[in-house]
C-alpha positions in Angstrom: 0.0 0.0 0.0 1.1 3.5 -0.8 -0.1 6.9 0.5 -1.4 9.6 -1.9 0.8 12.7 -1.6 -2.3 14.9 -2.2 -5.1 13.5 -0.1 -3.4 10.8 2.1 -5.6 8.0 0.8 -4.1 4.5 0.9 -3.7 3.2 -2.6 -2.9 -0.4 -3.5 -2.1 0.5 -7.1 -0.5 4.0 -6.9 0.4 6.2 -9.8 3.7 8.0 -10.0 3.9 11.3 -11.8 6.8 11.6 -14.2 6.9 15.3 -13.9 7.3 15.7 -10.2 7.9 12.1 -9.1 5.1 12.1 -6.5 2.8 9.2 -5.7 -1.0 9.7 -6.1 -4.3 7.9 -6.0 -6.5 7.4 -9.1 -8.3 10.7 -8.4 -5.1 12.8 -8.3 -3.0 10.9 -10.8 -3.2 13.6 -13.5 -0.7 16.5 -13.2 -3.5 19.1 -13.2 -5.3 17.2 -10.4 -2.5 17.5 -7.9 -1.2 20.9 -8.9 1.9 19.4 -10.3 4.8 22.0 -10.2 6.1 20.4 -13.4 3.2 22.0 -15.4 4.7 25.4 -14.8 7.8 24.5 -16.7 6.1 22.7 -19.5 4.3 24.4 -22.4 1.3 22.2 -22.6 -1.9 24.2 -22.1 -4.1 21.1 -22.2 -2.3 19.6 -19.2 -2.1 16.3 -21.0 1.1 14.3 -20.3 3.0 13.3 -23.4 4.5 9.8 -23.2 7.0 10.6 -25.9 5.4 8.0 -28.2 3.6 10.4 -30.5 2.8 14.1 -31.0 -0.9 13.9 -30.1 -0.6 16.3 -27.1 -0.3 19.1 -29.6 -3.3 18.3 -31.8 -6.0 16.9 -29.6 -5.0 13.3 -29.5 -4.4 12.9 -33.2 -1.1 11.7 -34.6 1.4 14.2 -35.9 2.0 14.1 -39.6 2.9 12.1 -42.7 0.9 9.0 -43.4 -0.6 9.3 -39.9 -2.0 12.7 -40.7 -3.8 11.2 -43.8 -5.1 8.2 -41.8 -5.6 9.6 -38.3 -5.3 7.3 -35.4 -6.5 8.5 -32.0 -3.8 7.6 -29.4 -5.0 10.4 -27.0 -6.8 9.8 -23.7 -9.9 7.7 -24.4 -8.8 6.9 -28.0 -8.8 3.4 -29.5 -5.0 3.1 -29.0 -4.8 5.2 -25.9 -3.7 2.3 -23.8 -0.4 2.1 -25.7 0.6 5.6 -24.7 3.4 4.8 -22.2 2.8 1.1 -22.6 4.8 0.4 -25.8 6.6 -2.5 -24.0 3.4 -4.4 -24.1 2.9 -3.5 -27.8 6.3 -5.0 -28.5 5.3 -8.0 -26.6 2.1 -8.4 -28.6 4.0 -8.0 -31.9 6.3 -10.9 -30.8 3.3 -13.2 -30.3 1.6 -12.1 -33.5 4.8 -12.9 -35.4 5.0 -16.2 -33.6 1.5 -17.0 -34.9 2.6 -16.0 -38.4 5.6 -18.3 -38.2 3.9 -21.5 -37.1 0.2 -21.1 -38.0 -0.1 -18.8 -41.0 3.1 -19.5 -42.9 2.5 -23.3 -43.2 -1.0 -22.6 -44.7 0.7 -20.3 -47.3 3.0 -23.2 -48.2 6.0 -21.9 -46.2 6.8 -24.8 -43.8 8.8 -23.9 -40.7 12.6 -24.2 -41.1 12.4 -24.3 -44.8 14.8 -21.9 -46.7 11.9 -19.6 -47.6 10.8 -19.6 -43.9 14.3 -18.7 -42.8 14.5 -15.9 -45.5 11.4 -14.3 -44.0 11.8 -14.7 -40.3 15.6 -14.8 -39.7 18.8 -13.0 -40.4 20.9 -15.7 -42.1 24.1 -16.2 -44.0 22.2 -17.1 -47.2 20.8 -13.6 -47.6 22.2 -11.3 -44.8 21.3 -8.2 -46.7 17.6 -8.9 -46.9 16.8 -5.7 -44.9 13.3 -6.8 -43.8 14.8 -9.7 -41.9 16.7 -7.2 -39.7 13.3 -6.4 -38.2 11.3 -9.6 -38.5 14.1 -11.6 -36.9 13.8 -9.5 -33.7 10.2 -10.5 -33.2 10.4 -14.1 -34.5 11.3 -17.0 -32.2 12.4 -20.6 -32.5 9.8 -22.3 -30.3 7.3 -21.9 -27.5 9.9 -22.0 -24.7 12.0 -19.4 -26.5 9.3 -16.9 -26.8 7.8 -17.5 -23.3 11.1 -16.8 -21.5 11.9 -13.8 -23.7 8.3 -12.5 -23.0 8.7 -12.8 -19.3 11.9 -10.8 -19.2 10.5 -8.1 -21.6 7.3 -7.9 -19.5 9.3 -7.0 -16.4 12.3 -5.1 -17.8 10.5 -3.3 -20.7 8.2 -1.0 -18.6 11.0 0.0 -16.2 13.3 1.1 -19.1 10.3 2.8 -20.8 9.6 4.9 -17.8 13.2 6.1 -17.8 13.8 6.8 -21.5 10.3 7.2 -23.0 8.3 5.1 -25.4 9.8 6.2 -28.7 13.4 5.7 -27.5 12.5 2.3 -26.1 11.2 1.2 -29.5 14.3 2.5 -31.2 16.6 0.7 -28.7 14.7 -2.5 -28.9 14.6 -2.8 -32.7 18.0 -1.3 -33.5 19.8 -3.3 -30.7 18.0 -6.5 -31.7 18.9 -6.1 -35.4 22.5 -5.2 -34.7 22.9 -8.1 -32.4 21.6 -10.5 -35.1 23.8 -8.9 -37.7 26.8 -9.2 -35.4 26.2 -12.9 -35.0 25.8 -13.5 -38.8 28.7 -11.2 -39.5 31.0 -13.1 -37.1 30.0 -16.4 -38.8 30.8 -15.0 -42.2 34.2 -13.8 -41.0 35.1 -17.2 -39.8 33.4 -19.1 -42.7 33.1 -16.8 -45.7 32.3 -19.6 -48.0 28.8 -20.0 -46.5 27.7 -16.7 -47.9 24.7 -17.3 -50.2 24.7 -21.0 -49.6 21.2 -22.5 -48.7 21.2 -23.5 -45.1 20.2 -27.1 -45.9 23.5 -27.5 -47.8 25.9 -26.2 -45.2 26.6 -27.1 -41.6 28.4 -23.8 -40.9 25.7 -21.4 -41.9 23.8 -19.3 -39.4 20.2 -18.2 -39.0 19.4 -15.9 -36.2 16.1 -15.1 -34.7 14.7 -13.9 -31.3 14.4 -10.9 -29.0 17.1 -11.9 -26.6 19.7 -9.5 -28.1 17.2 -6.6 -27.7 16.3 -7.7 -24.2 20.0 -8.0 -23.3 20.3 -4.3 -24.4 17.5 -3.4 -21.9 19.3 -5.3 -19.2 22.5 -3.4 -20.1 20.7 0.0 -19.8 19.3 -0.9 -16.4 22.6 -2.2 -15.2 24.3 1.1 -15.8 21.4 3.2 -14.4 21.0 1.1 -11.2 23.4 -1.8 -10.8 21.9 -2.6 -7.4 18.4 -3.1 -8.7 17.1 -6.3 -7.0 15.7 -8.9 -9.4 14.6 -12.5 -8.8 16.3 -14.9 -11.1 13.8 -17.5 -12.2 11.5 -15.8 -9.6 13.4 -17.5 -6.8 17.0 -16.3 -6.5 17.3 -12.7 -5.3 20.4 -10.8 -6.5 21.5 -7.3 -7.6 21.2 -6.7 -11.3 24.9 -6.2 -11.8 25.6 -9.7 -10.6 23.0 -11.2 -13.0 24.5 -9.2 -15.9 28.0 -10.3 -15.0 26.9 -14.0 -14.9 25.0 -13.6 -18.2 28.0 -12.0 -19.9 30.5 -14.4 -18.3 28.5 -17.4 -19.4 28.2 -16.2 -23.0 31.9 -15.4 -23.2 32.8 -18.8 -21.7 30.6 -20.7 -24.1 31.8 -18.6 -27.1 35.5 -19.2 -26.3 35.7 -22.5 -24.6 32.4 -24.3 -24.9 32.0 -24.7 -28.6 32.0 -21.3 -30.3 29.8 -18.2 -30.9 26.8 -20.4 -31.8 27.3 -23.3 -29.4 24.2 -25.3 -28.6 22.2 -23.5 -31.3 22.3 -20.2 -29.2 23.6 -17.0 -30.6 26.0 -16.2 -27.8 27.7 -13.4 -29.8 24.4 -11.8 -30.4 23.7 -11.8 -26.7 27.0 -10.1 -26.0 26.5 -7.5 -28.8 23.0 -6.6 -27.5 24.4 -6.3 -23.9 27.2 -4.1 -25.1 24.8 -1.8 -27.0 22.7 -1.5 -23.9 25.6 -0.7 -21.6 26.8 2.0 -24.0 23.3 3.5 -24.2 22.9 3.3 -20.5 26.1 5.4 -20.1 24.6 8.0 -22.5 21.3 8.1 -20.6 23.0 8.4 -17.2 25.1 11.3 -18.4 21.8 13.0 -19.4 20.6 12.7 -15.9 18.1 9.9 -16.1 17.3 7.9 -13.0 16.4 4.3 -12.5 14.1 2.8 -9.8 15.5 1.3 -6.6 13.8 -2.1 -6.8 12.0 -4.3 -9.3 9.5 -6.4 -7.3 9.0 -9.3 -9.7 12.2 -9.7 -11.7 13.1 -12.4 -14.2 16.2 -14.0 -15.5 18.7 -12.3 -17.8 17.4 -13.2 -21.3 15.9 -16.2 -23.0 17.3 -19.3 -24.6 17.3 -19.8 -28.4 15.5 -21.7 -31.1 16.7 -23.5 -34.2 19.8 -22.4 -35.9 21.3 -19.5 -33.9 18.8 -18.1 -31.4 18.7 -14.9 -29.4 
């Protein structure tokens, strides 16, 4: 239970204002309802908080420009997509599961069986066609099996909203997609450096090719950001083992390095170890940037998860 800073009411699900940092009940959660001092420094006559996801605060809840201006989508308070303002983490989570359905339910109906070359060329970054730009995005949301997506979903569910509150929705989307794509490209690129002959070869005809899919590289980036912002953030590994985030990150990195160098290589066990390390590195660097800009992280994450999910077929992230 928390106490509303405005009326003193006990609230089991309190709201925290991002302008002043105060804790409020549902009646006083809006900045204008608790006389938020942050409104005096913010040029927003409507008093509507902008999550950073769109420009609707300046035009009555309608999206800002370009195609969105021609096909208006209401993401303002009460709009059809209003829930996703400040909740982009869950939108990313939904996209992962929609892609998963496309992979294993829709694609076979369209005569694209799972793990066929055509399937790999749609849903993975691979050594056959590494410059297929669409796969740089689709691979981030694709997964190699039910266990793979479930574990990645759990970590995104807990880590995503925490990072989103610190850096904003738009930056979270950018970090997630860019870090995930670069992590996959790093894995495939490292494979091509060590085995250049597999470039362009169908995966069925080479044992040294690589196909990378999964959100683990992107999620490792989120973990890296949080590790820099608050290394002592308490998480519960596998919902059981409490530990500071910096230890979990160190174990995660140490395991990936060990497996990559001693335990069989950068793709040992069908897991894209190098992609994990690349994603983590991107997150750590971005976390340093955010910290220099004065962002703060929370002191505790009540229901944490483990540091990233396992992989699927080929090279998984």
